[in-house]
N, C-alpha and C positions, 0 to 999 in steps of 0.2 A: 245863881245858875252859871253855869264853867259852857264856857266856850261850846264844848262839844253836844253839848247838849243842845245852845239852840240853833248846834249846823243841821243837828238830827234833826230838829225839829223844821224846822226853814224844809231842808228834803222833801220831809213828810208831806209834808200844805202843800209843797210845789206837787210834790206827787198825785194828791190826792186831784189836784186839780186839773191834770194832766199838762202838768210846764214843765216835768222832771220824769223822764226815761230811765237815763244812765241807773238806775236801782236797781232794775231787771239786769243788764248788762253787768251789771259788777257783780251783782250775785252768780249770777250763770257760768261769768271766769273763775270766779270764787269754786265754784261746784267744779271747772272743767282742769280749774286747776290742782284739787284736789284728788280730783278720780284718775288725771295723771302721775300726783304722784304717789298715788297708788297702786295704779297699773307696773311702776317702776319698782317700787317698795316690794309689791307680791312678786314680782318674777325673780327675785331672790330666790335662789334654788341651792336645798341642802344637800342636794348633792356634790355644788360646784363645791358650795364650802367645803363637805368633810374631803372632798378632792383637794382641793387647794393647802387648806389643814394640814393632808399628808406630806404634803409638798412642802411645805416649809418646815414639819418637825422633820423632814429629811437631810432640811441643810444642818440642823444643829447634832443632830442625830450623825451625821457622818463626820462634822467635824469631830467629835466623841472617840468614833471610828481610828481616825485618821491620830488622832493624840495617843491612840493607846494601843495601837499596831507592835505587833514583836512577830518575828521568829523569820520565818524562809520566807520572803519578796517581800518582804517587812519595805523594802523603800520601795517597790513597785506598788504593793498596797498603799503606803502612803501617801506617796501621788498623786494615784487613781485615785484618791478619798477629795485631798488640796483639792484637785480639778476639778470634783462637782461639786465643793460647797460651795466651792468660790463661782461658778459658773449656774448654780442655780436658781438664787438669791433676785438674778438679773431679766431672768426669766420667767420667776415668778412675782417681778414683781407688775412683770409687761401681759401678763395671761392676767392676774387681778386686774391692775385698771385699767382695762380694755372691759371686761365685762360688767364691775361697777361702772364702767360710763353709760354703759345700754340700759344696765339691771337695776343699780342702786346698787347701795354698801351696802357689805358683809360686814353682819355683826354678830353671828354667835363660834367663832370663834372654838374650835376644840384644841384639847394638850393630849399628848402622846408622852407613856414612856417613853425615858430614855437608859436604853442599855448598853453597857461599861461593852467593850470588844472581846471575843473571848479568841476569836481563833476566825480564817478566814469566809469559811464556808458558813457563818454566821451570819458574815457582811453578803456576802451572795445569796445568802437567802434573803436576808434583808433586800435587797433591793431588784430583788424576784419574784416577790410580794410586791411593794410597790407600786412597781410596774405593773402586776395584774388588777391589784387594786384602783390605781389609775386608769385603768382602760374598762373594769365595770363600773368605772362615776364619771366620763368618759360625756356621756349621753344626755346628761345634764343641759348641755341649746344646741341647737341646730348653726349656729350662725360659726360661718366656716374659717374667718380668721381666727374664735378662737378655739376651734379643731385645728388648726396649723401649727399654735402656740401649745396647745397640750403635744402636739405632735415632736414639736421642739425640744419639749422636756422629757418624755418618752428614747427618743434620740440621745439625749443625752445618757439618759438612764444607763439605755444598752450599751455606750461606748462609753462606761464606768465597767458595766460588768466585762468588758470584755477584756478592758486593762488589768478588773479581779483575776478572770482565769486563764487569763492565757500568757499572761508578764508577769517577766519574774525579777 
């Protein structure tokens, strides 16, 4: 007979005699832990995942646009895109880590098609659509600190749009 079997039998006998009540407490603790785990994992929002996947993709997309910039105002565009992809990754990390700390780990990351640079209008349109999509998905949680982090990402996008539209 193994040690674990003997220990289990001892606990069962003590429990039958009313000399050991910890088993119920352990079971309640285990159930409570499972409930808390389910609550945390169950709160991971598809909208939040969608929002963050778009932001993560925007970093790579901006870098691809940055490398393909040609034509009038190309240095300003090149630099604006560089500022965006350098800045967004730190904001993204902070946003996702804050969310995961409260709601659980994101698991269903999505990918999107990468487009080559065609012209500045395409890039402006991309960022306008990105900020609109973020706005549509931002109600994924009510936490003010997460909303503030989303605001900061939008601030970076609008700053990038300003540079793309008006700086040459």
